[in-house]
C-alpha positions as CSV (number, residue, x, y, z in Angstrom):
1,X,9.2,-11.4,17.6
2,X,7.0,-8.5,18.4
3,X,5.2,-6.7,15.6
4,X,6.2,-3.1,14.8
5,X,4.2,-0.4,13.1
6,X,5.4,0.8,9.7
7,X,4.1,3.8,7.9
8,X,4.3,3.2,4.1
9,X,3.8,5.4,1.1
10,X,4.3,4.4,-2.5
11,X,3.6,6.3,-5.7
12,X,1.7,5.0,-8.6
13,X,3.2,4.7,-12.1
14,X,2.8,7.9,-14.0
15,X,1.4,6.6,-17.3
16,X,-2.1,7.7,-18.3
17,X,-3.6,4.2,-18.0
18,X,-2.5,3.7,-14.4
19,X,-5.6,5.2,-13.0
20,X,-7.7,2.7,-15.0
21,X,-5.6,-0.2,-13.5
22,X,-6.1,1.3,-10.1
23,X,-9.8,1.6,-10.5
24,X,-10.1,-1.9,-11.9
25,X,-8.2,-3.4,-8.9
26,X,-9.8,-1.2,-6.3
27,X,-12.5,-3.5,-5.1
28,X,-10.1,-6.4,-4.7
29,X,-7.7,-4.0,-2.9
30,X,-10.3,-3.1,-0.4
31,X,-11.3,-6.7,0.2
32,X,-7.6,-7.8,0.6
33,X,-6.9,-5.0,3.0
34,X,-9.9,-5.9,5.1
35,X,-8.5,-9.5,5.4
36,X,-5.1,-8.2,6.4
37,X,-6.6,-6.0,9.0
38,X,-8.5,-8.9,10.5
39,X,-5.3,-10.9,10.5
40,X,-3.5,-8.2,12.4
41,X,-1.1,-7.3,9.6
42,X,-2.5,-3.9,8.8
43,X,-3.3,-1.2,11.3
44,X,-4.8,1.5,9.1
45,X,-6.2,0.7,5.6
46,X,-4.8,3.9,4.4
47,X,-5.9,5.8,1.4
48,X,-4.9,7.2,-1.9
49,X,-2.2,9.9,-2.1
50,X,-3.5,12.7,-4.3
51,X,-1.6,15.5,-6.1
52,X,-2.5,19.2,-6.1
53,X,-5.3,18.6,-8.6
54,X,-6.9,15.8,-6.7
55,X,-5.6,13.1,-9.0
56,X,-4.8,9.8,-7.2
57,X,-1.0,9.2,-7.4
58,X,-0.2,6.6,-4.8
59,X,-1.1,5.0,-1.5
60,X,-0.4,5.4,2.2
61,X,-0.8,2.6,4.8
62,X,0.2,1.5,8.2
63,X,1.4,-2.2,8.4
64,X,2.0,-4.3,11.4
65,X,5.0,-6.6,10.8
66,X,8.2,-7.9,12.4
67,X,10.5,-5.9,10.1
68,X,10.6,-3.9,6.8
69,X,11.3,-7.0,4.8
70,X,8.0,-8.5,5.9
71,X,6.3,-5.2,4.9
72,X,7.9,-5.4,1.4
73,X,6.7,-9.0,1.1
74,X,3.1,-8.0,1.9
75,X,3.3,-5.1,-0.6
76,X,4.8,-7.3,-3.4
77,X,1.8,-9.6,-3.0
78,X,-0.7,-6.7,-3.1
79,X,-3.1,-6.5,-6.0
80,X,-1.9,-3.0,-6.8
81,X,1.7,-4.2,-7.1
82,X,0.6,-7.1,-9.3
83,X,-1.7,-5.0,-11.4
84,X,1.1,-2.5,-12.2
85,X,-0.4,0.3,-10.2
86,X,2.3,0.9,-7.6
87,X,5.8,1.8,-8.7
88,X,7.6,-0.2,-6.0
89,X,10.8,1.7,-6.7
90,X,9.2,4.7,-4.9
91,X,8.3,2.8,-1.8
92,X,9.1,4.5,1.5
93,X,8.8,2.6,4.8
94,X,9.2,4.2,8.2
95,X,9.2,2.4,11.5
96,X,6.8,4.4,13.7
97,X,6.7,2.0,16.6
98,X,6.9,3.8,20.0
């Protein structure tokens, strides 16, 4: 099956300690995303979503996958999901394949 492009954004949890969990996991997150990019599973490593005050409040990425379920699988195995940074209930996935 051909891979499609998916734009994803997901918000972080809103508790005060979430930023510390994000910063603690950040180096591993960057390393993991570099591997996914080399494997052809990630198009754009994305970046942090920031609110009006510049506070990191989520992430945006472009995944390459067969379908949305594969994207969710990749996200659930992400260090930010496992570390309690991403609030997976706020995940938005858009097929941007053209």
